[in-house]
RODO-2510 file (C-alpha; in nm, 4 decimals, decimal comma):
residues 346
     n   res          X          Y          Z
     1     m     1,7882    12,0591    -1,0880
     2     r     1,6039    11,9590    -1,4055
     3     d     1,2422    12,0362    -1,4355
     4     s     1,0462    11,7116    -1,4862
     5     s     0,7557    11,8945    -1,6157
     6     i     0,9443    11,9833    -1,9390
     7     r     0,8155    11,7798    -2,2197
     8     r     1,0189    11,6669    -2,5077
     9     p     0,9330    11,8329    -2,8344
    10     p     0,7384    11,5889    -3,0724
    11     i     0,9331    11,4197    -3,3420
    12     e     0,8050    11,5516    -3,6755
    13     p     0,6972    11,3014    -3,9277
    14     s     0,9009    11,2339    -4,2360
    15     p     0,7830    11,4365    -4,5363
    16     l     0,7824    11,1550    -4,7659
    17     p     0,7151    10,7837    -4,7230
    18     d     0,9837    10,5319    -4,7415
    19     f     0,9717    10,4247    -5,1132
    20     c     1,2310    10,1627    -5,0504
    21     s     1,0057     9,9603    -4,8155
    22     l     0,8298     9,6613    -4,9649
    23     p     0,4660     9,7661    -4,8537
    24     v     0,5129    10,1000    -5,0424
    25     l     0,6510     9,9264    -5,3591
    26     f     0,3763     9,6766    -5,3422
    27     a     0,1165     9,9454    -5,3174
    28     l     0,2632    10,1084    -5,6412
    29     l     0,2557     9,7795    -5,8328
    30     v    -0,0944     9,7040    -5,7250
    31     i    -0,2138    10,0686    -5,8328
    32     g    -0,0383    10,0294    -6,1640
    33     a    -0,2027     9,6869    -6,2182
    34     l    -0,5390     9,8340    -6,1365
    35     t    -0,4908    10,1248    -6,3739
    36     a    -0,3976     9,8914    -6,6419
    37     t    -0,6966     9,6828    -6,5981
    38     v    -0,9329     9,9873    -6,5930
    39     v    -0,7904    10,1096    -6,9084
    40     w    -0,8229     9,7584    -7,0899
    41     l    -1,1735     9,7273    -6,9632
    42     a    -1,2696    10,0720    -7,1229
    43     a    -1,5134    10,0302    -7,4326
    44     d    -1,3593     9,9874    -7,7705
    45     n    -1,0010     9,9449    -7,6660
    46     g    -0,9482     9,6709    -7,9287
    47     r    -0,6296     9,5445    -7,7704
    48     g    -0,7481     9,2016    -7,6456
    49     w    -0,5612     8,9834    -7,4042
    50     r    -0,2282     9,0258    -7,5742
    51     g    -0,2644     9,4095    -7,5598
    52     y    -0,3662     9,3692    -7,1791
    53     c    -0,0697     9,1524    -7,0917
    54     v     0,1776     9,3841    -7,2698
    55     c     0,0118     9,6785    -7,1052
    56     m     0,0249     9,5220    -6,7596
    57     l     0,3854     9,4378    -6,8030
    58     f     0,4782     9,7947    -6,9131
    59     v     0,2773     9,9629    -6,6191
    60     d     0,4326     9,7386    -6,3650
    61     w     0,7862     9,7986    -6,5013
    62     l     0,7078    10,1677    -6,4993
    63     m     0,5767    10,1546    -6,1383
    64     l     0,8909     9,9733    -6,0331
    65     v     1,1199    10,2220    -6,2072
    66     i     0,9258    10,5113    -6,0395
    67     g     0,9682    10,3388    -5,6940
    68     v     1,3277    10,2783    -5,7378
    69     a     1,3932    10,6366    -5,8593
    70     l     1,1945    10,7753    -5,5536
    71     c     1,3755    10,5498    -5,3087
    72     k     1,7121    10,6705    -5,4345
    73     l     1,6243    11,0251    -5,4610
    74     r     1,4278    11,0493    -5,1368
    75     p     1,7317    11,1818    -4,9370
    76     l     1,7536    11,4784    -5,1838
    77     l     1,3884    11,5396    -5,2059
    78     r     1,3533    11,5411    -4,8091
    79     r     1,5862    11,8413    -4,8067
    80     l     1,3377    12,0671    -4,9673
    81     p     1,1139    12,2779    -4,7519
    82     g     0,7427    12,2410    -4,6838
    83     h     0,5449    12,0522    -4,9282
    84     a     0,8081    12,0776    -5,1937
    85     p     0,9192    11,7026    -5,1522
    86     y     0,5715    11,6011    -5,2800
    87     i     0,5897    11,8534    -5,5745
    88     g     0,9325    11,7222    -5,6480
    89     a     0,8255    11,3539    -5,6391
    90     w     0,5114    11,4462    -5,8584
    91     l     0,7419    11,6061    -6,1248
    92     l     0,9662    11,3150    -6,1104
    93     i     0,6766    11,0802    -6,1835
    94     l     0,5726    11,2961    -6,4847
    95     l     0,9317    11,2929    -6,6213
    96     l     0,9513    10,9141    -6,5920
    97     a     0,6071    10,8508    -6,7540
    98     t     0,6908    11,0759    -7,0256
    99     g     1,0196    10,9080    -7,1014
   100     a     0,8637    10,5632    -7,0560
   101     s     0,5676    10,6361    -7,2965
   102     m     0,8027    10,7838    -7,5658
   103     l     1,0129    10,4616    -7,5251
   104     a     0,7117    10,2485    -7,5294
   105     h     0,5730    10,3956    -7,8485
   106     w     0,9126    10,3793    -8,0372
   107     l     0,9471     9,9994    -7,9486
   108     n     0,5817     9,9561    -8,0633
   109     d     0,6693    10,1168    -8,4025
   110     a     1,0112     9,9535    -8,4369
   111     l     0,8910     9,6008    -8,3646
   112     f     0,5557     9,6209    -8,5531
   113     l     0,3612     9,5222    -8,2416
   114     e     0,0461     9,7343    -8,3629
   115     l    -0,0530     9,7786    -7,9929
   116     m    -0,0907    10,1585    -8,0233
   117     h    -0,3164    10,3084    -8,2972
   118     t    -0,2376    10,6689    -8,2038
   119     d     0,0560    10,8894    -8,2861
   120     t     0,3456    10,9475    -8,0496
   121     a     0,2154    11,2938    -7,9338
   122     v    -0,1191    11,1774    -7,8463
   123     f    -0,0083    10,8729    -7,6664
   124     v     0,2580    11,0598    -7,4638
   125     r     0,0012    11,3335    -7,3864
   126     d    -0,2652    11,0748    -7,2530
   127     s     0,0038    10,9063    -7,0496
   128     m     0,1281    11,2226    -6,8964
   129     l    -0,2395    11,3143    -6,8018
   130     i    -0,2949    10,9597    -6,6400
   131     a     0,0436    10,9810    -6,4586
   132     a    -0,0365    11,3410    -6,3461
   133     l    -0,3650    11,2501    -6,2102
   134     l    -0,2708    10,9178    -6,0604
   135     g     0,0586    11,0409    -5,9187
   136     a    -0,1249    11,3290    -5,7361
   137     a    -0,3746    11,0866    -5,5912
   138     v    -0,1119    10,8485    -5,4764
   139     l     0,1078    11,1108    -5,3158
   140     r    -0,1920    11,2809    -5,1527
   141     y    -0,2844    10,9423    -5,0094
   142     f     0,0669    10,8961    -4,8673
   143     y     0,0651    11,2515    -4,7358
   144     v    -0,2624    11,1986    -4,5476
   145     l    -0,1388    10,8530    -4,4226
   146     a     0,1829    11,0233    -4,2879
   147     q    -0,0154    11,2864    -4,1221
   148     w    -0,2560    11,0199    -3,9642
   149     q     0,0454    10,8084    -3,8513
   150     a     0,2025    11,1317    -3,6887
   151     r    -0,1173    11,2064    -3,4867
   152     l    -0,1382    10,8270    -3,3828
   153     e     0,2194    10,8538    -3,2631
   154     a     0,1473    11,1596    -3,0800
   155     v    -0,1603    11,0035    -2,9079
   156     t     0,0237    10,6839    -2,8363
   157     r     0,3298    10,8759    -2,6864
   158     a     0,0891    11,0810    -2,4707
   159     q    -0,0799    10,7439    -2,3577
   160     v     0,2548    10,5879    -2,2776
   161     d     0,3615    10,9078    -2,0739
   162     a     0,0368    10,8898    -1,8869
   163     l     0,0966    10,5313    -1,8177
   164     q     0,4395    10,6045    -1,7027
   165     a     0,3190    10,8687    -1,4779
   166     r     0,0632    10,6332    -1,3151
   167     i     0,3334    10,3866    -1,1850
   168     r     0,2746    10,4020    -0,8184
   169     p     0,5435    10,4875    -0,5871
   170     h     0,3504    10,3725    -0,2740
   171     f     0,6663    10,2006    -0,1231
   172     l     0,8184    10,5365    -0,0846
   173     f     0,6546    10,5759     0,2647
   174     n     0,7695    10,2516     0,3881
   175     s     1,1300    10,3017     0,2245
   176     m     1,1452    10,6482     0,4224
   177     n     1,0540    10,4842     0,7443
   178     t     1,3277    10,2243     0,6809
   179     v     1,5769    10,5025     0,6085
   180     a     1,4696    10,6776     0,9288
   181     a     1,5110    10,3752     1,1301
   182     l     1,8615    10,3219     0,9789
   183     v     1,9905    10,6594     1,0058
   184     r     2,1247    10,5926     1,3753
   185     l     2,1829    10,2187     1,3633
   186     d     2,3485    10,1890     1,0101
   187     p     2,4213    10,5163     0,8425
   188     a     2,6096    10,3471     0,5465
   189     a     2,2913    10,1451     0,4821
   190     a     2,0576    10,4474     0,5162
   191     e     2,2756    10,6334     0,2647
   192     r     2,2684    10,3158     0,0035
   193     t     1,8915    10,3234     0,0526
   194     i     1,8509    10,6898    -0,0400
   195     e     2,0628    10,6316    -0,3466
   196     d     1,8327    10,3360    -0,4569
   197     l     1,5306    10,5614    -0,3901
   198     s     1,6863    10,8385    -0,6116
   199     e     1,7476    10,6098    -0,9024
   200     l     1,4002    10,4517    -0,8749
   201     f     1,2329    10,7903    -0,8809
   202     r     1,4723    10,9207    -1,1618
   203     a     1,3426    10,6371    -1,3694
   204     a     0,9640    10,6974    -1,2513
   205     l     0,9860    11,0569    -1,3315
   206     g     1,1161    10,9648    -1,6923
   207     q     1,4279    11,1915    -1,6668
   208     h     1,6102    11,0253    -1,9529
   209     d     1,6973    11,1239    -2,3029
   210     s     1,5579    10,8149    -2,4664
   211     r     1,2026    10,6494    -2,4393
   212     d     1,3506    10,2925    -2,4079
   213     g     1,6079    10,1682    -2,1740
   214     t     1,7674     9,8246    -2,1849
   215     l     1,6943     9,4985    -1,9981
   216     g     2,0196     9,5300    -1,8065
   217     e     1,9269     9,8791    -1,6801
   218     e     1,5838     9,7673    -1,5771
   219     l     1,7316     9,4666    -1,3865
   220     a     1,9717     9,6898    -1,2203
   221     l     1,6811     9,8987    -1,1093
   222     i     1,4992     9,6025    -0,9758
   223     e     1,8038     9,5001    -0,7777
   224     r     1,7986     9,8453    -0,6174
   225     y     1,4203     9,8170    -0,5359
   226     l     1,4745     9,4681    -0,3813
   227     a     1,7636     9,5999    -0,1741
   228     i     1,5075     9,8546    -0,0228
   229     e     1,2497     9,5862     0,0413
   230     q     1,5307     9,3403     0,1690
   231     l     1,6151     9,6122     0,4594
   232     r     1,2230     9,6307     0,5374
   233     l     1,1263     9,2629     0,5068
   234     g     1,4529     9,1083     0,6235
   235     e     1,4574     8,7191     0,5993
   236     r     1,0851     8,7116     0,5107
   237     l     1,1939     8,8082     0,1495
   238     h     1,4005     8,5639    -0,0714
   239     v     1,4683     8,6179    -0,4293
   240     r     1,5665     8,3553    -0,6935
   241     r     1,7194     8,4773    -1,0355
   242     e     1,7275     8,2758    -1,3398
   243     l     1,8159     8,5443    -1,5802
   244     d     2,1518     8,4380    -1,7212
   245     a     2,0139     8,3653    -2,0724
   246     l     1,8726     8,7151    -2,1350
   247     p     2,0450     8,9745    -2,3424
   248     a     2,1362     9,2877    -2,1289
   249     t     2,1234     9,5046    -2,4341
   250     f     1,7443     9,4097    -2,5214
   251     s     1,5447     9,7303    -2,5716
   252     l     1,2747     9,7593    -2,3053
   253     p     1,0422    10,0381    -2,1818
   254     r     1,1723    10,1914    -1,8645
   255     l     1,0059    10,0564    -1,5474
   256     l     0,8255     9,7987    -1,7310
   257     l     0,9229     9,4938    -1,4955
   258     q     0,9685     9,6882    -1,1609
   259     p     0,5916     9,7306    -1,1094
   260     l     0,5419     9,3619    -1,1613
   261     v     0,8162     9,2722    -0,9034
   262     e     0,6838     9,5391    -0,6689
   263     n     0,3452     9,3632    -0,6987
   264     a     0,5101     9,0245    -0,6267
   265     v     0,6573     9,1658    -0,3107
   266     r     0,3356     9,3466    -0,1865
   267     h     0,0941     9,0798    -0,2609
   268     g     0,2843     8,7578    -0,2391
   269     i     0,5391     8,8229     0,0342
   270     q     0,4228     9,0901     0,2592
   271     p     0,0924     8,9197     0,3687
   272     l     0,2878     8,6054     0,4594
   273     r     0,4200     8,6016     0,8277
   274     e     0,6870     8,3484     0,7180
   275     g     0,7507     8,5276     0,3958
   276     g     0,8430     8,3613     0,0634
   277     e     1,0238     8,3455    -0,2450
   278     v     1,0086     8,5711    -0,5467
   279     v     1,1326     8,4034    -0,8671
   280     l     1,2547     8,6044    -1,1550
   281     r     1,2920     8,3820    -1,4671
   282     g     1,3952     8,4555    -1,8123
   283     y     1,4835     8,2461    -2,1254
   284     r     1,4734     8,2757    -2,4992
   285     d     1,2335     8,0691    -2,7185
   286     g     1,1722     8,0634    -3,0912
   287     r     0,9484     8,3640    -3,0806
   288     g     1,1542     8,5990    -2,8706
   289     l     1,2190     8,6478    -2,4966
   290     i     1,0147     8,4978    -2,2189
   291     i     1,0367     8,6609    -1,8771
   292     e     0,8362     8,5358    -1,5841
   293     i     0,7789     8,6756    -1,2299
   294     d     0,6807     8,4124    -0,9730
   295     n     0,5426     8,4767    -0,6160
   296     p     0,3475     8,2702    -0,3657
   297     l    -0,0175     8,3056    -0,3318
   298     p    -0,1387     8,3895     0,0296
   299     t    -0,3565     8,1347     0,1877
   300     a    -0,5600     8,3995     0,3621
   301     p    -0,7228     8,6690     0,1427
   302     g    -0,5171     8,9886     0,1962
   303     e    -0,5191     9,3287     0,0538
   304     r    -0,6302     9,3307    -0,3056
   305     g    -0,5060     9,5724    -0,5691
   306     h    -0,7018     9,7218    -0,8555
   307     g    -0,4933     9,5610    -1,1220
   308     h    -0,3740     9,9044    -1,2534
   309     g    -0,0011     9,8006    -1,2436
   310     l    -0,0759     9,4796    -1,4558
   311     d    -0,3164     9,6791    -1,6984
   312     n    -0,0393     9,9440    -1,7274
   313     v     0,2261     9,6872    -1,8202
   314     r    -0,0252     9,5266    -2,0736
   315     q    -0,0838     9,8579    -2,2637
   316     r     0,2750     9,9534    -2,2680
   317     v     0,3734     9,6131    -2,4086
   318     a     0,1065     9,6466    -2,6661
   319     y     0,2195    10,0072    -2,7771
   320     r     0,5969     9,9277    -2,7773
   321     y     0,5920     9,5614    -2,9366
   322     g     0,2650     9,5243    -3,1106
   323     p     0,0399     9,2237    -3,1341
   324     r     0,3246     8,9605    -3,1238
   325     a     0,3881     9,0463    -2,7660
   326     q     0,1843     8,8944    -2,4980
   327     v     0,1317     8,9352    -2,1220
   328     e    -0,0307     8,6491    -1,9303
   329     a    -0,1034     8,6547    -1,5552
   330     g    -0,2697     8,4123    -1,3206
   331     p    -0,2353     8,1252    -1,0627
   332     r    -0,0248     7,8340    -1,1434
   333     d     0,0439     7,5346    -0,8912
   334     g    -0,0349     7,7567    -0,6021
   335     r     0,1845     8,0403    -0,7058
   336     f     0,0958     8,3656    -0,9100
   337     v     0,2699     8,3984    -1,2210
   338     v     0,3196     8,6978    -1,4695
   339     r     0,4577     8,5949    -1,8049
   340     l     0,5751     8,8444    -2,0784
   341     q     0,6596     8,7140    -2,4297
   342     l     0,8433     8,9839    -2,6218
   343     p     0,9809     8,9717    -2,9730
   344     e     1,3493     9,0346    -3,0217
   345     d     1,3104     9,1844    -3,3814
   346     s     1,0861     9,4654    -3,2790
***
């Protein structure tokens, strides 16, 4: 039997940023533009606007070359141990800056641009010093950013694990009573109920190799839960499903929807003597997937929850999908509706 207390080892952060990503390339271009501007604003540079424009073009071109080179060589640099990837990236920046400086000075002399008034050795030396200092500062920034993101991911994962552990299995007691009653009357139904409970608690305990499941797996889990509640509530529980338009392979945190269905049954069906209908609805719109869980509102005040289940879902959705996802809940036309909006390209 697998020990559920064993935690997965944390995923180590990448030793280098993804230089192929647009935000990193944009950051390099902005840093190059700021450097060219600071150099141009220095006193007695004597270059004017023409020199500034040429310098800006040269620096941005150099930053683009450095970014592309680091992007292509990143798989090789990542194989180096410890902090060697950053040292290798820094040496590559120096090499490219040196070559580009020599090329720029040669073009200045060959085309008689008269933008540089120093000899080649001095210009290359100064360019190397600027590249060394700037490259070290930029790589240090990326290193600190990677460490911060790794810590944030660890904290976020710990929070998600804590939220996962708080999913309440309060229906266990009612379900076990149902199983006890079925053992003599309908052993086959009792066996199916035990299997359904096993799947529910396997999901609740997080005994899976991946952090996310799929929408199809979550809906199958909900069906197991509803089968247990159907045995307990009988004809008082009716379920209408309008989920045909949803993709079964959509990535979804495990046990995200089941607590909402559980709340719908507990607070919407169980207090009503005549029972009622739970509606599971899903469709696509221009911004992603819309999933709604709809249950009747009891006319008489019943047992009120503390809202932990809904808060749990809100936080897990925010961690997993970011600010584009939304969770709304409240009364609508005499019923209580929970509406999830999840982006498909997350």
